[in-house]
C-alpha positions as CSV (number, residue, x, y, z in Angstrom):
1,M,-18.4,-65.0,-107.1
2,T,-17.0,-62.1,-105.3
3,N,-15.3,-62.7,-101.9
4,R,-16.9,-61.0,-98.9
5,T,-15.1,-60.1,-95.8
6,V,-17.0,-60.2,-92.5
7,L,-15.8,-59.5,-88.9
8,V,-16.9,-61.6,-85.9
9,T,-16.4,-60.1,-82.4
10,S,-15.7,-61.9,-79.2
11,I,-14.5,-65.0,-81.0
12,G,-13.8,-66.9,-77.8
13,T,-17.5,-67.0,-76.8
14,P,-19.9,-69.9,-77.5
15,I,-22.2,-67.6,-79.6
16,A,-19.2,-66.7,-81.8
17,H,-18.3,-70.3,-82.3
18,G,-21.8,-70.9,-83.8
19,V,-21.5,-67.9,-86.0
20,L,-18.0,-68.8,-87.2
21,K,-18.9,-72.4,-88.0
22,G,-21.9,-71.2,-90.0
23,L,-19.8,-68.7,-91.9
24,K,-17.1,-71.3,-92.7
25,D,-19.7,-73.3,-94.6
26,I,-20.3,-70.4,-97.0
27,Q,-18.0,-70.1,-100.0
28,N,-16.1,-66.9,-100.7
29,I,-16.4,-65.6,-97.1
30,R,-13.2,-64.3,-95.5
31,I,-13.5,-64.1,-91.7
32,I,-11.8,-61.5,-89.5
33,G,-12.0,-62.3,-85.8
34,I,-11.5,-60.0,-82.8
35,D,-11.2,-60.7,-79.1
36,S,-9.7,-59.3,-76.0
37,R,-7.7,-62.5,-75.6
38,T,-4.9,-63.3,-78.0
39,L,-5.7,-67.1,-78.1
40,T,-9.2,-68.4,-78.2
41,A,-11.0,-71.5,-79.6
42,G,-12.4,-69.2,-82.3
43,N,-9.0,-68.4,-83.8
44,V,-8.9,-71.6,-85.9
45,F,-12.1,-70.5,-87.8
46,C,-10.7,-67.1,-88.8
47,D,-8.6,-66.1,-91.7
48,R,-7.1,-63.3,-89.6
49,V,-7.4,-62.5,-85.9
50,Y,-6.9,-59.2,-84.1
51,H,-6.5,-58.6,-80.3
52,L,-8.5,-55.6,-79.1
53,P,-8.8,-54.3,-75.5
54,R,-12.1,-55.0,-73.8
55,F,-14.7,-52.5,-75.0
56,T,-15.7,-52.0,-71.3
57,E,-12.3,-50.4,-70.6
58,D,-12.3,-47.7,-73.2
59,K,-15.1,-47.5,-75.8
60,E,-13.5,-44.7,-77.8
61,N,-10.2,-46.7,-78.2
62,Y,-12.2,-49.8,-79.0
63,F,-14.1,-48.0,-81.8
64,R,-11.0,-46.4,-83.1
65,Q,-9.2,-49.7,-83.4
66,L,-12.3,-51.4,-84.8
67,N,-12.6,-48.7,-87.5
68,A,-8.9,-49.2,-88.4
69,I,-9.5,-53.0,-88.9
70,I,-12.7,-52.4,-90.9
71,E,-10.8,-50.1,-93.2
72,K,-7.6,-52.2,-93.5
73,E,-9.5,-55.5,-94.1
74,D,-12.3,-54.0,-96.2
75,V,-14.9,-55.5,-93.9
76,Q,-18.5,-55.5,-95.3
77,A,-20.4,-56.8,-92.3
78,I,-20.0,-57.3,-88.6
79,F,-21.4,-60.1,-86.4
80,P,-21.3,-59.0,-82.7
81,S,-21.2,-62.2,-80.6
82,H,-21.2,-61.2,-77.0
83,P,-24.6,-60.3,-75.3
84,Y,-23.1,-57.2,-73.7
85,E,-22.1,-55.9,-77.1
86,I,-25.8,-55.3,-78.0
87,D,-25.9,-51.9,-76.4
88,L,-22.4,-51.1,-77.6
89,Y,-23.3,-51.8,-81.2
90,T,-26.7,-50.1,-80.9
91,E,-24.7,-46.9,-80.0
92,Y,-22.0,-47.6,-82.5
93,K,-24.4,-48.0,-85.5
94,K,-24.6,-44.2,-85.6
95,R,-20.9,-44.2,-86.5
96,L,-20.8,-47.2,-88.8
97,S,-21.4,-47.3,-92.5
98,I,-21.5,-51.1,-92.9
99,P,-24.3,-53.5,-91.8
100,F,-24.1,-55.6,-88.6
101,A,-26.3,-58.3,-87.2
102,L,-28.0,-57.7,-83.8
103,P,-30.9,-59.6,-82.2
104,E,-34.2,-57.8,-82.1
105,S,-36.6,-58.9,-79.3
106,S,-39.0,-57.1,-77.0
107,Q,-37.8,-59.7,-74.4
108,F,-34.1,-59.0,-74.7
109,D,-33.8,-57.2,-71.4
110,V,-35.3,-60.2,-69.6
111,L,-33.3,-62.8,-71.6
112,I,-29.9,-61.0,-70.9
113,D,-30.5,-61.4,-67.2
114,K,-30.2,-65.1,-66.3
115,G,-32.0,-64.8,-62.9
116,T,-35.0,-63.0,-64.5
117,T,-35.0,-65.5,-67.3
118,Y,-35.1,-68.4,-64.8
119,A,-37.9,-66.7,-62.9
């Protein structure tokens, strides 16, 4: 079976931990992780980890560095793992030639706001 390379973002978040653990159970998956911190709990699940600046600081630089990683590592799919990356990757999909996983829900705007969700 052919190896596949996937990239998981924000590997220090709880969502990423679930994604990483699930991916580790699949044979022939090589996992690239990215995060704004150099050391996270998700590092141990990844075959290679990259430190990127926060996407909120400079989106263009974030996209430029992400594209370089995708090309260098021959990434075939991305798993964004931070709730605030949803809008970022929705915008980014226009510039991306590989698939990525995003939640789809008509209730997303409510669910992203903890106060509104509680109400």
